[in-house]
Every structure is written in structure tokens, then in C-alpha cells.
N, C-alpha and C positions, 0 to 999 in steps of 0.2 A: 164603377164597372161591375157588371153582374156576371159572375163565372158560373152561375147555375143554368138550369134548363129554362127555356121560354115556357109560357103558359101552354102553347100548342104541344110542345114536346112533353111537358108533364102530363097532358091529356093522353098522348100516345102511350106513355109509360104506365099510367094508371089503368087504361083500358086493356093493355096487353097483360098486365099482372093479374087483373081481375079475371080476364077470360081464361088464361092459362091455369090459374088456381082452380078453376072449375073444370076445365076440359082436360088438363094434364095432371090429374091427381096422382100421387105416388103409386097407388094401386093400379092405375091404368098404365103408367109408365112400366111398372113391373110386369104387367100382363104382356105387353108388346115386346119388352126386352127378353123375357123368357121364351116367347114364341119367335123372336127375331123377325118381327114384322113391323112395317111402317103403319102408323095410325092414319089410314087413308081418310077417315071421316074428319079428323082434325085438320089434315092437310087441305082438304076441300074447303073447309070453313076459313082457314087462314088465307087461302087463295082468293076466295070471294071477298075478303076484306082488303085485298090488294097488298098483303105483306110481302110476297116474293118480289114485287116490283116497286117497293117503296123508294129505292134509290135509282131506279131505271128512268131514263128520260121519258117525258110524256110522248115524244114523237114515236117512241117504240112501245107504247102501251103501259108505261109505268106511271108512278105518281110524281116523279120528278123532284123528290125531296132530297135531303143531303145525307152525308155519312153519319152525322150525329143521330138522325132519326133511325137509320139502319142499325147503328150501334145500340140504340135503346132496345130494339126488338131482339137483337142478338143476345144482349144481356138478360132479358126476361126469358128467352128460350133456354139460355144456359141455367138459369135458376130452376126452371121446371124440368129440364132434361126431356122435353117433349120429343117423342120419337117420330120426327118429321124431317124431310130432306131440305130444310131451309138453308142452313149454312152452306152446304156444298153447291146448292143452286145459285145462291147470291154470289158466291165466289166465281163460279163459271160465268155468270152474267156480267160480273165486273170485268173479267178478262176480255170477254167478247166486246163489251162496250168501249173499253179503252184501247184494245189492240186489234180488234176485228175490222175487216173492210166494211163499207156500207152494205154490201150484199150479205155478208155474214151477220151483221147486226139486224138487218131486215128479216133474215130468215129465222133467227133464234131468239132474239130478245123479246118479241111480243109473247111467244109461247112460254118463255121462262118467267116473264113478269106476271102472266096470268096464272101460273102454276099448272098449265096444261102439259108442260114438259118439265123435267127436272134435269139439273146438270151436276157436274162434278169437276173437281180440279185436283190434279196430282202433280207431284214433282218427280220427274223421271231421270233415271241414270241409265245411259246407253239404251234409251228408248223404252224403258220399262219403269213404271211407278209401282213400288212394292206395296203401298198401303194408301188406298184412295177411298175416302168416305163417300157414300151415296152413289158409287159407280154402278152397283148392281141394277138399280132401277133408273139410271140416268139415260136420257135421250141424247145428250151431248156431253162429251168429256174434253176438257182442255188439259193437255200434258205440257208441262213447262220443264225444259232442261235447265241444268245448273247455270248455264250462261244466259238464262232468261230469254231464250227463244222458245216459242210456243207453237203447238199444233192442235188444231181443232178436229175432233173425231166424232162422227156420228155413231150411233149404236152399232151399226153394221160394219164399222171400220175399226172397231176396237176389240181386242181380245181381253175379255173380262173374266177373271177367275176369282170367285168368292173365297175369302179367307176369314178365319176367325180372328177377332181382336179382343182386347181386354174390355172393350165397351160394347155390350150387346144391344144398346139402345139405338145403334146405327149399323147399317150394312157397311162392310169394308171389302175391298177387292184388290187384286193385283191387276194392273192394266198395262197393255202394250198395244201398239198399232199393228193392224193386219197388213202385211205386205206394203209397208210404207204408205198406208192409207191416210186419209185426212187432208187438211189444208193448213198451210202456215198462217199464223197470226202475225201480220207484218207491222202492226202499230206499236204503241208504247206498252210493252209487256210489263216493264218494271212498275209503271203506274198502277196497273191492275193488281200486281202482286202486293205492292205496298198497301193498297186499299183492302185487299183480302186479309192481310195481316191484322189490320185494324178490326175487321169483323171477328176473326178468331180470338183476338185479345179481349174484345168486348164480351164474347160468350164466356171466356174464362173468368172475367169479373163476376158475371152472374153465378157461376159455379162457386166461386169463393164466397160471395155474399150469402148464398143459400146455406152453404156449409157452416158459416159463422152463425147465422140465425138459428139453425137447428141445434148447434152446439150450446149456444148461450141459453136457449130454452131448456135443454136437457140438464145442464149443470145447475140451473136454478131449481129444477124439480127433483132431481135425484139426490137422495140424502144418504149420508154415511155417519153413523153414530149420532143420528138425530140432527145433523147439520147439512145443509145443501153443499154438495161438493164444490160448487162455484165459490164458496167462501174460503176455501183453502188457497193459500198464496200460489202454489205451483199451478193450480188450475186457472186461477184468475190471470196469472202472468201469461199462460199459454193463450188464453182468449184475447188478451191485449195484443199479443204478437200477431195473432190471426187477423185482428182488426187492422193493425199497421200494414200487413202484407196486402190485405184486400184494398185498402185505400190507396196504397202505392200503385197497385195495378189499375185501379179506377182512374186515378189522376193521369197516368201516362196514356191509357187508352182514350180517355176523353180528349186529351191534348192532340193525340194523333188523329182522331176523328175530326177535330176542328181544323187542323192543318190541311186535311184532305180537301176541304172546301175553301178555306180562307187563305192559306199560304202553302200551296202544293209544293213549292220549292223546298220546304222543310220536311215534307212527308217522309222521305227515305230515312232521315234521322229519327223522326218521331215514331214511325212504325216499328223500326228495329228496337227502339227503347221500350215501346209498349209490349211487343211480343216477348222480349226477354223478361221484363218485369212480371207480366201476366203468367208466363210459363212457370217461373220460379214460385210465384205466389200460389198458384193453383195447387201445385204439388205439395207445398208446405202446409197450406191451410187445410186441404182435405185430409192429409195424413194426420194433422193435429186434431181434426174433427173426430176421426176414428179413435185416436188415442184418448181424447177427452170423454168419449162415450163408454170407455171402459170395456169390460168383457163383451157386452152386447154389440159394441161397434165392429167387432170382427165377425159377426154372424151374418148369414144370408138374409135373415129376417129384418135386419136393420137397413133402412133406406140410405143411410149415409154412404155406403160403399158404392152406390151408383155414381155419386158425385166424384169420388176418388177415381173411379175408372174413366169417367169423362175427362177429368183433369189430365190423366196420363196420356190419353190419345190426343187431345187438343194441344197439349204442350209440345208434342212432336210434330204437329201439322206445320208444313211450310218451314220447317227447321226449328230446333229447340233453342233454349235460352243461350247456350254457349255460342251457337252460330251467329245469333243476332247481336250479342255483345261484341263479337269479333267484327261484324259488319259495322257496328256503331263506332268502334275504334278506328276503322279505316276511314269512315266519313269524317270523324273529328280530326284525324291526322291530315286529311286533305284540306279541311277548312283552316287549320293552323298554318299549313304550308302556303295556302293562298293568301292569308292575311299577312304572312311574313314577307311575301314577295310583292305585295301591293304597294 
């Protein structure tokens, strides 16, 4: 049995990594982050390549591929921190595809798949979502309440108030509906949320992977008393722990992406496990990366802090690790009860 990527999936991964290494260099990410702008040129290029619609059905203008392929792109975009609205758009498209009516899908999915419109997804409490990525430029916003009921808001139906966040590579906003505007999503909201959790988890894997790569390269090159700092046991042990956390997040995210297509009945369990593992890993790995970089790691000039900031924001999206561990405990308890009464 082959647990790795297929040849086609490896091609997607290689193409995405090569393109983003050229188009989303650290200095370009820094330029847009400091200006708090979206890289519109890169977004147009990614849209022409069909990235926003990679997992959208062909009937709605997408490529009709699976969650594994989408996860590959999320991971590579996490590695590069490309300042484009990819993640919020694919999350909104996922909710509309799984929970929207035929009319709602026909209206929004072709534009989202083509990149002509962007979307956003927020978790609301009492009708307001306090921190929604990509909402400032979004043409459509999905607000999900805690009970997993959802509402679809056009740009003129949402009250969007830009707010500052720790991660300036993305726009963030507070979002609420104007005068009960919008339309309910009456389909399977939970299925859309679970698949969105997989996308966020995959992006966090990319953040971890890049932080680990940068750190290993640095500790091999940086010398103290004529010896590379990576040769010291404390540093090498920290890097080993970073690798462990990264691979744990990668394994759980990959399993969740696979279940989304192959065994959707197991997706609620798999997505909760993936988000909990990825949220914890990203915070630990990026913090260790800054620590291993020594004094320079705490400076504005060091690129590693952008990864740390992305990790903090993504770890909180759609609920943090604690929430999903609690959800996982509920699911497992229900499974044990069901097996005991069978």
C-alpha cells in the first residue's frame, strides 16, 4: 500500500513550490505585509492556473479534484506566506458547495473558482464574527454560528469593519449582517466546516515545514566558538522536536484530507484531530524557530517572525486546539457508547 502522493499530486506540489519560490519571495511578502495589501498580480496568476477552483466541481467551473490536491496547495501557500486571499476563498466556496442551494452554488461558485470574486468564512457569536480573514476584499461572506447554522452574505449585506491582527500578510475584519440580511445555507454546514478545518490544518503544516527548514539551515551556518550552533545538544534536540511536531501535524492533516474524499463518515473525527495537532504544532514550531535563531530571531529584519504570526492567527481560525480536542473527546465517547450498546 502506498501512503505517499500520486505522480500527479507530486507534480502539483512541485509546480506550486517552484512558482511560489519565485513569485512569493520573502522580500515581496514583506513589501505587501508592511503595506497591508493583497498581491493582486500573484492572485491573478494563481486564478489563471485554476488554483481557487481546484476542489470545486467541474459543473461549477472548478477543476473537480479532491481535498488532497487542495491540501497540497494550502501547504505550499503556508510555506510561502503568499499575501493572497486563497484560504478564505476556498473555505467560503467549500461551505457554499456543501451547504448552499442549487441557486446559491450557481451564483457564487463559478466566480470563486475563477478567482473573479473572493470569499471569506467567519464564526459568529450573536450574529457577529470578531476576526474574519479576507473579509475586507470579499464579495461573499459565510457566517457560521456555533450551532453550525450558516448565513450567506453579499458584500452589500455585511457590515465589515477592518481590524488589525498579529498577521499583516492578510486583511482581517469584524463582520456582522446588516438588518438580518443574507440568506441561510440549508445544506450540510458541518461537512463544509470539517473540510475547511482540513484546509487550515494543511496551511499550518506548510508554516511548520518552512520554519523547520529555515531553522535547520541557520543552525548549520551560524557558528559560536568556531562550532555550528546546531552541533550543540540543546539546539539539535529542539530541532528534533520541531520535526516531530511538524510530522505529527502533516500525518493528521493528510489523513483528514483523505477521509474527506474516501471515508467522509470519519471526517468529523479526523478534522478535529488534524486541527488540534496542527494548531499546537504551529505555535510550538514557530516559537522554537525564533528561539533557535537567537538574538536575530526577535528582530523585524528576520523573516521567521512572519511564520510565527501566521501560526498564531491560523491556530485560532475555526477554533483552537482546546476546542477541537474537546470535540474529539465527544466523538470518541459517542463511538464507545454506540459500540457498547451494539
